C-alpha positions as CSV (number, residue, x, y, z in Angstrom):
1,M,-6.6,-42.3,35.4
2,I,-7.4,-40.2,32.3
3,E,-10.8,-41.7,32.2
4,D,-11.7,-40.2,35.5
5,V,-11.1,-36.8,34.1
6,L,-12.7,-37.3,30.6
7,L,-15.8,-39.3,31.4
8,P,-17.5,-36.7,33.6
9,F,-16.9,-34.0,30.9
10,E,-18.4,-36.4,28.3
11,A,-21.4,-37.1,30.4
12,V,-22.0,-33.4,30.9
13,D,-21.6,-32.7,27.2
14,E,-24.2,-35.4,26.4
15,K,-26.6,-34.1,29.0
16,V,-26.3,-30.5,27.5
17,T,-27.1,-31.9,24.0
18,Y,-30.1,-33.8,25.4
19,L,-31.4,-30.7,27.1
20,E,-31.0,-28.6,24.0
21,D,-33.1,-31.1,22.1
22,S,-35.7,-31.3,24.9
23,L,-36.1,-27.5,25.0
24,D,-37.3,-27.7,21.4
25,I,-40.1,-30.0,22.5
26,I,-41.5,-27.4,24.9
27,T,-42.3,-25.1,22.0
28,E,-44.4,-27.8,20.4
29,E,-48.1,-28.2,21.2
30,G,-48.5,-29.9,24.6
31,G,-44.8,-29.7,25.3
32,E,-45.3,-27.8,28.5
33,I,-46.0,-31.1,30.3
34,F,-42.3,-31.9,30.0
35,L,-41.3,-28.6,31.7
36,K,-40.9,-30.0,35.2
37,D,-38.8,-32.9,34.0
38,I,-36.5,-30.6,32.1
39,R,-36.1,-28.3,35.1
40,D,-35.2,-31.3,37.2
41,E,-32.6,-32.4,34.6
42,I,-31.1,-28.9,34.6
43,E,-30.6,-29.0,38.3
44,K,-28.9,-32.4,38.0
45,L,-26.7,-30.9,35.3
46,K,-25.7,-28.0,37.6
47,E,-24.8,-30.5,40.3
48,S,-22.6,-32.4,37.9
49,I,-20.8,-29.3,36.8
50,K,-20.2,-28.3,40.4
51,N,-18.7,-31.7,41.1
52,I,-16.4,-31.4,38.1
53,E,-15.3,-27.9,39.4
54,L,-14.5,-29.4,42.8
55,R,-12.5,-32.3,41.3
56,H,-10.5,-29.7,39.5
57,L,-9.5,-28.3,42.9
58,L,-8.2,-31.8,44.0
59,S,-4.8,-31.8,42.4
60,G,-2.7,-33.0,45.3
61,E,-0.6,-36.1,44.8
62,M,-2.7,-38.2,47.2
63,D,-6.1,-36.5,46.7
64,R,-7.6,-39.3,44.7
65,N,-6.7,-41.9,47.4
66,N,-8.9,-43.4,50.1
67,A,-8.8,-41.7,53.5
68,I,-7.8,-42.8,57.0
69,L,-9.3,-40.8,59.8
70,S,-8.3,-40.9,63.5
71,F,-10.3,-39.3,66.3
72,H,-8.9,-38.1,69.7
73,P,-10.8,-36.3,72.5
74,G,-9.2,-33.4,74.3
75,A,-9.1,-32.8,78.0
76,G,-12.5,-33.1,79.8
77,G,-13.2,-36.8,80.2
78,I,-16.7,-37.9,79.2
79,E,-17.6,-34.6,77.6
80,S,-14.8,-34.7,75.0
81,Q,-15.0,-38.5,74.6
82,D,-18.7,-38.2,73.7
83,W,-17.9,-35.3,71.3
84,A,-15.2,-37.4,69.6
85,Q,-17.8,-40.2,69.0
86,M,-20.2,-37.6,67.6
87,L,-17.5,-36.4,65.2
88,M,-16.9,-39.9,64.0
89,R,-20.6,-40.4,63.3
90,I,-20.5,-37.2,61.2
91,Y,-18.0,-38.7,58.8
92,L,-19.6,-42.1,58.7
93,R,-22.9,-40.3,57.7
94,W,-21.0,-38.2,55.2
95,A,-19.5,-41.3,53.6
96,E,-22.9,-43.0,53.4
97,K,-24.5,-39.9,51.8
98,H,-21.8,-39.9,49.1
99,G,-21.9,-43.7,48.4
100,Y,-18.5,-44.2,49.9
101,G,-17.5,-47.2,51.9
102,S,-16.5,-46.8,55.5
103,E,-15.2,-49.1,58.2
104,I,-14.2,-48.6,61.9
105,V,-10.9,-50.5,62.1
106,D,-10.2,-49.7,65.8
107,M,-12.2,-48.1,68.6
108,Q,-11.3,-47.6,72.3
109,P,-14.5,-46.9,74.2
110,G,-14.6,-44.4,77.0
111,E,-15.3,-45.6,80.6
112,E,-18.9,-44.2,80.6
113,K,-19.6,-42.8,77.2
114,G,-18.0,-41.9,73.9
115,I,-14.5,-43.0,72.7
116,K,-10.9,-42.6,73.9
117,S,-9.7,-43.0,70.3
118,A,-10.9,-44.5,67.0
119,T,-9.7,-45.1,63.5
120,L,-12.0,-45.0,60.5
121,T,-11.3,-45.8,56.8
122,V,-13.3,-44.1,54.0
123,T,-13.0,-45.7,50.6
124,G,-14.1,-43.9,47.4
125,P,-12.8,-41.7,44.7
126,Y,-11.0,-38.6,46.1
127,S,-11.9,-39.5,49.7
128,Y,-8.7,-38.1,51.0
129,G,-8.9,-35.0,48.8
130,Y,-12.2,-34.1,50.3
131,L,-11.7,-35.1,53.9
132,R,-8.2,-33.6,54.4
133,S,-10.1,-30.4,54.8
134,E,-11.5,-31.8,58.1
135,A,-8.2,-32.3,59.8
136,G,-7.8,-30.3,62.9
137,V,-9.4,-29.5,66.3
138,H,-13.2,-29.3,66.4
139,R,-15.0,-27.4,69.3
140,L,-18.5,-28.2,70.6
141,V,-20.6,-25.9,72.9
142,R,-23.8,-27.3,74.4
143,I,-25.8,-27.9,77.5
144,S,-24.1,-31.0,78.8
145,P,-26.3,-34.1,79.0
146,F,-24.0,-35.4,81.7
147,D,-24.3,-32.4,84.0
148,A,-27.2,-32.6,86.5
149,N,-27.2,-28.8,86.8
150,K,-27.7,-28.4,83.0
151,R,-24.7,-26.1,82.6
152,R,-23.1,-25.2,79.3
153,H,-19.9,-27.0,78.5
154,T,-17.2,-26.6,75.8
155,S,-15.5,-29.7,74.5
156,F,-12.7,-30.3,72.0
157,A,-11.7,-33.3,69.8
158,A,-9.1,-33.7,67.1
159,V,-9.5,-35.3,63.7
160,L,-6.4,-36.5,61.9
161,V,-6.6,-37.4,58.2
162,Y,-4.1,-39.5,56.3
163,P,-4.1,-40.8,52.7
164,E,-4.2,-44.6,52.2
165,I,-1.0,-45.4,50.4
166,E,-1.1,-47.4,47.2
167,D,1.0,-50.5,46.9
168,E,3.2,-49.0,44.2
169,I,4.5,-46.4,46.6
170,T,7.5,-47.7,48.4
171,I,7.6,-47.2,52.2
172,E,10.5,-49.1,53.8
173,I,9.5,-50.8,57.0
174,N,12.2,-52.7,58.8
175,G,10.8,-55.7,60.6
176,D,13.3,-55.2,63.5
177,D,11.8,-51.7,64.0
178,L,8.4,-53.2,64.8
179,K,7.0,-54.4,68.1
180,I,3.9,-56.5,67.5
181,D,1.5,-57.4,70.3
182,T,-1.8,-59.5,70.1
183,F,-4.7,-59.3,72.5
184,R,-8.3,-60.0,72.8
185,A,-10.6,-57.5,71.1
186,S,-12.8,-55.3,73.3
187,G,-16.3,-54.2,72.8
188,A,-18.8,-55.5,70.2
189,G,-17.7,-58.3,67.8
190,G,-19.2,-61.5,69.0
191,Q,-17.9,-64.4,71.1
192,H,-15.3,-65.4,68.6
193,V,-13.6,-62.0,68.5
194,N,-13.5,-61.7,72.3
195,K,-12.3,-65.3,73.0
196,T,-9.3,-65.2,70.7
197,S,-6.3,-62.9,70.6
198,S,-7.2,-61.6,67.2
199,A,-6.5,-57.9,67.9
200,V,-3.1,-56.5,66.8
201,R,-1.1,-53.6,68.1
202,I,2.0,-52.5,66.2
203,T,4.5,-50.1,67.6
204,H,7.0,-48.5,65.2
205,I,10.0,-48.1,67.6
206,P,12.0,-45.4,65.7
207,T,9.0,-43.0,65.5
208,G,6.9,-44.2,68.5
209,I,3.8,-44.6,66.3
210,V,1.3,-47.1,67.7
211,V,-1.4,-48.6,65.5
212,T,-4.1,-50.9,66.7
213,C,-6.7,-52.9,64.7
214,Q,-9.3,-55.2,66.2
215,N,-12.2,-55.1,63.7
216,E,-11.4,-58.3,61.8
217,R,-12.0,-61.8,63.1
218,S,-8.6,-62.9,61.8
219,Q,-5.4,-61.9,63.5
220,H,-3.7,-62.0,60.0
221,K,-6.2,-59.5,58.6
222,N,-5.9,-57.2,61.5
223,K,-2.2,-57.2,61.1
224,A,-2.5,-56.4,57.4
225,V,-4.8,-53.4,58.1
226,A,-2.6,-52.1,60.9
227,L,0.4,-52.3,58.6
228,K,-1.5,-50.3,56.0
229,I,-2.3,-47.6,58.5
230,L,1.3,-47.5,59.7
231,K,2.5,-47.2,56.1
232,A,0.1,-44.2,55.6
233,R,1.4,-42.5,58.7
234,L,5.1,-43.1,57.8
235,Y,4.4,-41.7,54.4
236,D,2.8,-38.7,56.1
237,I,6.0,-38.1,58.0
238,R,8.0,-38.3,54.8
239,L,5.7,-35.7,53.3
240,Q,6.0,-33.4,56.3
241,E,9.8,-33.5,56.1
242,K,9.8,-32.9,52.4
243,E,7.3,-30.0,52.3
244,K,7.8,-28.5,55.8
245,R,4.0,-28.0,56.0
246,L,2.9,-30.1,58.9
247,E,-0.4,-28.5,59.6
248,C,-1.4,-28.7,55.9
249,V,-0.8,-32.4,55.9
250,I,-2.6,-33.7,58.9
251,G,-3.9,-30.5,60.5
252,Y,-3.0,-31.6,64.0
253,K,-0.1,-30.4,66.0
254,K,-1.7,-27.8,68.2
255,D,-3.1,-28.6,71.6
256,I,-6.7,-29.9,71.5
257,A,-8.0,-26.9,73.3
258,W,-9.3,-23.3,73.1
259,G,-7.8,-21.2,70.3
260,S,-6.7,-24.0,68.1
261,Q,-10.0,-25.1,66.7
262,I,-10.8,-25.0,62.9
263,R,-14.5,-25.2,63.5
264,S,-17.0,-24.5,66.2
265,Y,-20.4,-26.3,66.7
266,V,-22.6,-24.2,69.0
267,L,-25.8,-25.7,70.2
268,Q,-26.3,-23.3,73.1
269,P,-27.1,-20.4,73.7
270,Y,-27.7,-20.2,69.9
271,R,-27.4,-22.8,67.1
272,L,-24.6,-22.3,64.6
273,V,-21.6,-24.1,63.0
274,K,-18.8,-21.8,61.9
275,D,-15.6,-22.7,60.1
276,H,-12.9,-20.3,61.4
277,R,-10.6,-20.7,58.4
278,T,-13.2,-19.7,55.8
279,G,-15.8,-17.9,57.8
280,I,-18.6,-20.1,56.4
281,E,-21.5,-20.4,58.8
282,V,-24.4,-22.9,58.7
283,G,-27.5,-22.6,61.0
284,N,-28.9,-26.1,60.4
285,V,-26.8,-27.7,63.1
286,D,-28.7,-31.0,63.1
287,A,-28.0,-31.5,59.4
288,V,-24.3,-30.9,59.9
289,L,-24.2,-33.4,62.8
290,D,-25.9,-35.8,60.4
291,G,-23.0,-35.5,57.9
292,D,-24.0,-32.5,55.8
293,I,-20.6,-30.9,55.7
294,D,-20.1,-30.3,52.0
295,A,-20.4,-26.5,52.3
296,F,-17.3,-26.5,54.6
297,I,-15.3,-28.9,52.4
298,E,-16.1,-26.9,49.3
299,G,-15.3,-23.6,51.0
300,Y,-11.9,-24.9,52.3
301,L,-10.9,-26.2,48.8
302,K,-11.8,-22.9,47.2
303,E,-10.0,-20.9,49.9
304,K,-6.8,-23.0,49.4
305,V,-6.8,-22.1,45.7
306,K,-7.1,-18.4,46.6
307,V,-4.1,-18.7,49.0
308,A,-2.1,-20.6,46.4
């Protein structure tokens, strides 16, 4: 909407006027006591301007939509499954830090630790525009907590990112093309969830896409969420066929293995996170694992503009 574009500019303009008036106060007797407050307001203004600049980079048709993220461990069993769960936590924490909503709609736990797969929704303005930069293979290097000999291991996991499709966009789904199964939900969720066949698995026969949702208590709600995710993935296929840019859309067609990673998270023998597309490096690994990934997102968006 046009308000989404104009209102941030108007807010910045009002803040600039306020600060100009405030600067006059400093020159008056005793005005220096307001200096710290004014400096704080200037820093907030800089942050607002930076956010507007970033929004300007989000010009894709679906950038303003909510995001659907899917996590898949690579080969390596418990190591990669644990890494996939760590990745999911990164985006849950990122959403929390930005005031976005998030919900795990499906999660298949590993036998011992981590996840075999999971699907997460992130709701908030431009969620997809920001998070599409995270699509691809992520590599972790660390001393394995599962290795009694404390050896260094390398693990891989893939993140797929889809835009949630608005109702006004038409995606034809033929009911005859769907195979719908119901089953009892696994994992946490309480006795009601586990005693009733509330979980839903939808298979789209022509494409082979399988979507599962078991987060809601109601089978009807789980089916509605699963259909929404299926719709997003079918739209994604349409976009791939139209633009012939598969990797730019979901960032995941390569093997989940060495040489295909977009980013490396090294905990041993040194500590560094490096994005291989932009060259951006961050030494505070703990902050990154806690959801502080804005430097990578901003770098990717700016790099895409340069390439374009």
